[in-house]
C-alpha positions as CSV (number, residue, x, y, z in Angstrom):
1,M,-19.0,20.4,13.7
2,D,-17.0,17.2,13.3
3,N,-15.6,15.4,16.4
4,Q,-13.2,13.1,14.4
5,E,-9.6,14.0,14.7
6,E,-8.1,14.4,11.6
7,P,-5.0,12.1,10.3
8,V,-1.4,12.7,11.2
9,V,-0.1,13.5,7.9
10,N,4.0,12.3,8.0
11,F,6.1,10.5,5.9
12,T,4.7,6.8,7.9
13,T,0.9,7.5,7.3
14,F,2.2,8.5,3.5
15,I,3.8,5.3,2.8
16,L,0.8,3.0,4.5
17,Q,-1.4,5.3,2.8
18,L,-0.2,4.1,-0.5
19,A,0.1,0.6,0.2
20,T,-2.8,1.0,1.3
21,T,-4.1,1.8,-1.8
22,A,-1.8,-0.9,-3.5
23,A,-3.9,-3.9,-1.3
24,M,-7.1,-2.2,-3.2
25,H,-5.9,-2.7,-6.0
26,F,-4.5,-5.9,-5.7
27,G,-8.6,-6.3,-4.6
28,D,-7.3,-7.3,-1.4
29,L,-9.3,-5.0,1.0
30,A,-13.1,-4.1,0.6
31,D,-14.4,-0.8,-0.9
32,P,-14.4,0.9,2.2
33,E,-18.5,2.5,1.5
34,T,-19.9,-0.6,0.2
35,G,-17.9,-3.5,2.1
36,T,-17.5,-5.3,-1.1
37,P,-13.9,-6.4,-2.7
38,L,-12.6,-5.0,-4.9
39,E,-11.9,-5.7,-8.7
40,P,-8.2,-6.4,-8.9
41,N,-6.1,-3.9,-10.9
42,V,-2.7,-5.7,-10.9
43,P,-1.3,-2.9,-13.5
44,A,-2.5,-0.3,-10.7
45,A,-1.3,-1.9,-7.8
46,A,2.1,-2.2,-10.0
47,H,2.1,1.5,-10.6
48,I,2.0,1.7,-7.0
49,I,4.9,-0.2,-6.0
50,E,6.7,1.6,-8.4
51,L,5.8,5.1,-7.0
52,I,7.1,3.6,-3.3
53,A,10.4,2.8,-4.7
54,M,10.8,5.7,-6.6
55,L,10.1,7.3,-3.1
56,Q,12.4,5.0,-1.7
57,Q,15.3,5.9,-3.8
58,K,14.6,9.7,-4.1
59,T,14.7,10.0,0.0
60,A,17.7,7.2,0.3
61,G,19.8,8.8,3.4
62,N,16.7,11.4,4.3
63,L,15.0,8.6,6.5
64,S,15.0,8.1,10.0
65,Q,15.5,4.1,10.8
66,P,12.3,3.3,11.5
67,E,10.9,5.1,8.5
68,A,13.6,3.2,5.7
69,K,13.2,0.2,7.3
70,L,9.1,0.4,7.0
71,I,9.9,1.3,3.3
72,E,11.9,-1.7,2.8
73,D,9.8,-3.9,4.4
74,L,6.6,-2.7,2.5
75,L,8.0,-2.5,-0.8
76,Y,9.2,-6.3,0.2
77,E,5.4,-7.4,1.0
78,L,4.1,-5.5,-2.0
79,R,6.3,-7.1,-4.7
80,M,5.6,-10.8,-3.0
81,R,2.0,-10.3,-3.4
82,F,2.7,-9.2,-7.1
83,V,4.5,-12.1,-8.2
84,Q,1.5,-13.4,-6.6
85,A,-1.1,-11.8,-8.3
86,Q,0.4,-12.5,-11.2
87,Q,0.5,-16.2,-11.1
88,G,-3.3,-15.6,-10.6
89,D,-3.5,-16.5,-7.0
90,T,-6.3,-15.8,-5.2
91,R,-7.2,-12.4,-3.8
92,I,-6.0,-12.0,0.3
93,I,-9.1,-10.5,2.1
94,I,-8.3,-8.0,4.7
95,E,-10.6,-7.0,7.4
96,P,-10.8,-3.9,8.8
């Protein structure tokens, strides 16, 4: 039997997982299995940003203050990263 604890599933972990996926699409995170940076896929990152924005809109008024701030802050950071990627800026490698 595996002794690893199952991750907590809640809105915060879900949003953070989506943001991590966007970072992977930007090429900022390495493949967890190989450790090599992934090739950037900016359109896929943009899709994830749009998905998070849709969730923000659809959950408006139903989030706790920390959840609402998290999604607002993440969207700001991801949108700024998208602008950088559109301008051809290099990857921001995030070490695990």
